[in-house]
C-alpha positions as CSV (number, residue, x, y, z in Angstrom):
1,X,11.9,-4.0,15.3
2,X,11.5,-5.6,12.1
3,X,8.8,-4.7,9.2
4,X,8.0,-7.0,6.4
5,X,6.6,-4.6,3.2
6,X,5.1,-6.8,0.7
7,X,5.0,-6.0,-3.2
8,X,2.2,-8.0,-4.4
9,X,2.8,-8.2,-7.9
10,X,5.9,-10.2,-9.3
11,X,7.7,-7.3,-10.5
12,X,11.2,-7.0,-9.0
13,X,12.2,-3.8,-10.2
14,X,9.4,-2.6,-8.0
15,X,10.5,-4.3,-5.0
16,X,14.1,-2.6,-5.5
17,X,12.4,0.8,-5.1
18,X,10.5,-0.2,-2.4
19,X,13.1,-1.5,-0.6
20,X,15.3,1.9,-1.4
21,X,12.1,4.4,0.0
22,X,12.2,1.7,3.1
23,X,16.1,2.0,3.2
24,X,16.0,6.0,3.2
25,X,13.6,6.2,5.8
26,X,13.5,3.4,8.6
27,X,14.2,4.9,11.6
28,X,17.7,3.1,13.4
29,X,16.7,0.2,15.2
30,X,14.1,-0.6,12.2
31,X,14.9,-3.3,9.7
32,X,11.9,-3.0,6.8
33,X,12.6,-6.0,4.2
34,X,11.1,-5.7,0.9
35,X,9.9,-8.9,-0.6
36,X,7.2,-10.1,-3.7
37,X,5.9,-13.2,-4.4
38,X,6.9,-15.6,-7.2
39,X,3.4,-16.1,-8.4
40,X,1.0,-13.6,-9.5
41,X,0.8,-10.9,-12.3
42,X,3.5,-8.3,-12.8
43,X,1.4,-5.6,-12.4
44,X,-1.8,-4.5,-10.6
45,X,-4.4,-2.7,-12.3
46,X,-7.7,-3.5,-11.4
47,X,-9.7,-6.2,-9.0
48,X,-8.7,-9.1,-11.3
49,X,-5.0,-8.4,-10.8
50,X,-5.8,-7.8,-6.7
51,X,-7.4,-11.0,-6.1
52,X,-4.7,-13.0,-8.4
53,X,-2.0,-11.3,-6.1
54,X,-3.8,-12.3,-2.9
55,X,-2.9,-16.3,-2.9
56,X,1.3,-15.7,-3.5
57,X,0.7,-12.6,-1.0
58,X,-0.8,-14.5,2.1
59,X,1.4,-17.6,1.3
60,X,5.0,-15.0,1.3
61,X,3.5,-13.5,4.9
62,X,2.6,-16.7,6.5
63,X,5.8,-18.0,6.0
64,X,7.3,-14.8,7.4
65,X,4.8,-14.0,10.1
66,X,6.8,-14.9,13.3
67,X,10.1,-13.5,11.8
68,X,8.5,-9.5,12.0
69,X,6.7,-7.0,13.7
70,X,4.5,-5.2,11.4
71,X,3.5,-5.8,7.9
72,X,3.0,-3.4,4.6
73,X,1.2,-4.1,1.4
74,X,2.8,-2.1,-1.0
75,X,-0.2,-1.7,-3.8
76,X,-1.8,1.5,-3.9
77,X,-5.3,0.1,-3.5
78,X,-7.7,-1.2,-0.9
79,X,-6.0,-4.4,-1.1
80,X,-7.9,-7.5,0.2
81,X,-5.0,-9.0,1.5
82,X,-4.8,-6.3,4.1
83,X,-8.2,-7.4,5.7
84,X,-7.2,-10.9,5.5
85,X,-4.1,-10.4,7.2
86,X,-5.6,-8.5,10.0
87,X,-7.9,-11.5,10.6
88,X,-4.9,-13.8,11.0
89,X,-2.6,-11.7,12.9
90,X,-2.9,-9.3,15.8
91,X,0.7,-7.6,14.7
92,X,-0.4,-4.1,12.7
93,X,-0.9,-4.4,9.0
94,X,-1.2,-1.3,6.8
95,X,-1.7,-0.6,3.2
96,X,-0.1,1.6,1.5
97,X,-3.2,3.8,0.4
98,X,-4.7,3.8,3.3
99,X,-1.6,4.7,5.4
100,X,-1.1,7.8,2.9
101,X,-5.0,9.1,2.9
102,X,-4.6,9.4,6.8
103,X,-1.3,11.1,6.6
104,X,-2.5,13.4,4.3
105,X,-5.6,14.2,6.5
106,X,-3.4,15.4,8.8
107,X,-1.1,17.7,6.7
108,X,-4.1,19.6,4.8
109,X,-7.5,20.1,4.6
110,X,-8.2,18.2,1.3
111,X,-5.7,15.9,-0.6
112,X,-5.7,14.2,-4.3
113,X,-4.2,10.9,-5.5
114,X,-2.3,10.9,-8.6
115,X,-2.3,7.6,-9.7
116,X,-1.9,5.5,-13.4
117,X,-4.4,4.1,-15.6
118,X,-7.7,5.3,-16.0
119,X,-9.8,2.6,-14.1
120,X,-7.9,3.2,-10.7
121,X,-9.7,6.5,-10.8
122,X,-13.0,4.7,-9.7
123,X,-11.5,2.4,-7.6
124,X,-9.6,4.5,-5.5
125,X,-12.8,6.6,-5.3
126,X,-14.2,3.8,-3.3
127,X,-11.0,2.9,-1.3
128,X,-11.5,6.9,0.0
129,X,-15.5,5.9,0.7
130,X,-14.2,3.0,2.6
131,X,-11.8,4.9,4.4
132,X,-14.5,7.5,5.5
133,X,-12.4,10.2,4.0
134,X,-14.9,11.0,1.1
135,X,-15.3,15.0,2.5
136,X,-11.1,15.0,2.6
137,X,-10.5,13.8,-0.8
138,X,-10.6,16.7,-3.4
139,X,-9.9,14.2,-6.3
140,X,-8.4,11.6,-8.1
141,X,-6.8,11.9,-11.2
142,X,-4.8,9.4,-13.7
143,X,-1.8,9.7,-15.5
144,X,-3.8,7.4,-18.2
145,X,-0.8,5.4,-18.5
146,X,-0.8,1.5,-17.5
147,X,1.7,0.7,-14.4
148,X,3.8,-1.4,-17.0
149,X,4.0,1.9,-19.4
150,X,4.6,4.1,-16.7
151,X,7.6,2.1,-15.6
152,X,8.8,1.9,-19.2
153,X,9.0,5.4,-19.5
154,X,12.2,8.0,-18.9
155,X,12.2,9.2,-15.4
156,X,12.4,12.4,-16.4
157,X,8.7,12.0,-18.4
158,X,7.5,10.3,-15.5
159,X,7.9,13.3,-13.2
160,X,7.0,15.8,-15.9
161,X,3.7,13.7,-16.2
162,X,2.9,13.7,-12.8
163,X,3.7,17.3,-12.2
164,X,1.3,18.6,-14.7
165,X,-1.4,16.7,-12.9
166,X,-0.6,17.8,-9.8
167,X,-0.8,21.5,-10.7
168,X,-4.2,21.0,-12.2
169,X,-5.6,19.4,-8.9
170,X,-4.1,21.9,-6.7
171,X,-5.4,24.6,-9.1
172,X,-8.8,23.4,-10.1
173,X,-9.8,20.8,-7.6
174,X,-8.4,22.8,-4.2
175,X,-6.1,19.9,-3.2
176,X,-3.4,21.0,-0.3
177,X,-1.5,17.2,-0.4
178,X,-0.7,15.4,-2.9
179,X,-0.6,11.4,-2.6
180,X,1.7,9.3,-5.6
181,X,0.1,6.1,-5.9
182,X,2.3,3.7,-8.0
183,X,5.9,2.0,-7.3
184,X,6.6,3.7,-10.6
185,X,6.7,7.1,-8.9
186,X,8.6,6.0,-6.3
187,X,11.7,8.6,-5.1
188,X,9.6,11.4,-6.5
189,X,8.1,12.9,-3.8
190,X,10.5,15.1,-2.5
191,X,11.3,16.6,-5.6
192,X,7.5,17.2,-6.5
193,X,7.1,18.9,-3.1
194,X,9.8,21.4,-3.4
195,X,8.1,22.3,-7.1
196,X,4.6,22.4,-6.0
197,X,5.0,23.9,-2.7
198,X,2.7,21.2,-0.8
199,X,3.2,17.9,0.6
200,X,3.7,15.2,-1.8
201,X,3.7,11.8,-0.1
202,X,5.1,8.4,-0.7
203,X,2.7,5.5,0.6
204,X,5.2,3.3,1.6
205,X,7.6,5.8,3.5
206,X,4.0,6.7,5.1
207,X,3.3,3.3,6.2
208,X,6.3,2.2,7.5
209,X,6.5,5.3,9.6
210,X,3.1,4.5,11.1
211,X,4.1,0.8,11.8
212,X,7.2,1.9,13.7
213,X,4.9,4.4,16.0
214,X,2.2,1.2,16.5
215,X,4.9,-1.2,17.4
216,X,6.8,1.4,19.4
217,X,3.4,2.0,20.9
218,X,3.1,-1.3,21.7
219,X,-1.0,-1.8,20.2
220,X,-1.5,-4.5,18.4
221,X,-4.9,-5.1,16.1
222,X,-8.2,-5.9,17.8
223,X,-9.2,-9.7,17.6
224,X,-12.9,-8.2,18.6
225,X,-15.7,-8.9,15.7
226,X,-14.2,-8.0,12.6
227,X,-10.8,-9.6,12.7
228,X,-11.1,-11.9,15.0
229,X,-9.1,-15.1,13.7
230,X,-11.0,-17.2,11.2
231,X,-12.3,-20.7,12.8
232,X,-11.1,-24.1,11.5
233,X,-12.7,-25.5,8.3
234,X,-11.1,-28.3,5.8
235,X,-9.3,-26.3,2.9
236,X,-9.2,-28.2,-0.2
237,X,-6.6,-28.0,-3.1
238,X,-4.3,-25.0,-1.2
239,X,-0.9,-25.6,0.4
240,X,-1.3,-26.8,3.8
241,X,0.2,-23.4,4.9
242,X,-2.7,-21.9,4.5
243,X,-4.5,-24.2,7.3
244,X,-1.8,-23.3,9.8
245,X,-3.2,-19.9,10.5
246,X,-6.8,-21.1,11.5
247,X,-8.2,-21.3,15.0
248,X,-7.6,-24.4,16.9
249,X,-10.3,-27.6,15.7
250,X,-12.6,-27.8,18.9
251,X,-14.1,-31.2,18.1
């Protein structure tokens, strides 16, 4: 099977880290490819950034739609592109936040999310609520550093910062599982898991493994009601590729 993993920002370093995770965890017979759009914000740190990243993300997936069996949106948020893609394809689509939180619920009673800048704390709590997991989430805590600043810090500094916060949520919030919420934290899951003594989850790895299961099981996104294919309508001022995914025009 072939799985396309989209880093919705335009920072190629994040895409390389995402590809490294995919290479580490893909099963034999799975080809996982990480890409990023060529237009959009260099990092995603709020709703405005999410929306700016959506056009390039959708365009990239639509252009590659026929070549892959499933899709990952590798932004740790309740990214709108996830839901848009579920409307225009019946192939499975997962966001990495949703994937890691659902896996966390199978590994412990309560999980905590360790995120980057402070603004993500309320946004991710909203995402938790949207996924129906409010009773299972112990907390969302941030490093209070922007994504790009976290990327520029040394790996030792970043790891220690995340370790300190994770220790706090285990001791103070009763978390039993930790979800890492940024590509800047990629590759730290196993090291932190060993130090903390609880499961530590990377969202890209979780999404990849879940999609391997869904594709292997032969299930697809329901086209009944919420994810029904959008009906035809004229669009103005956008590339023609966005017109192609509408249901056929009925005159």
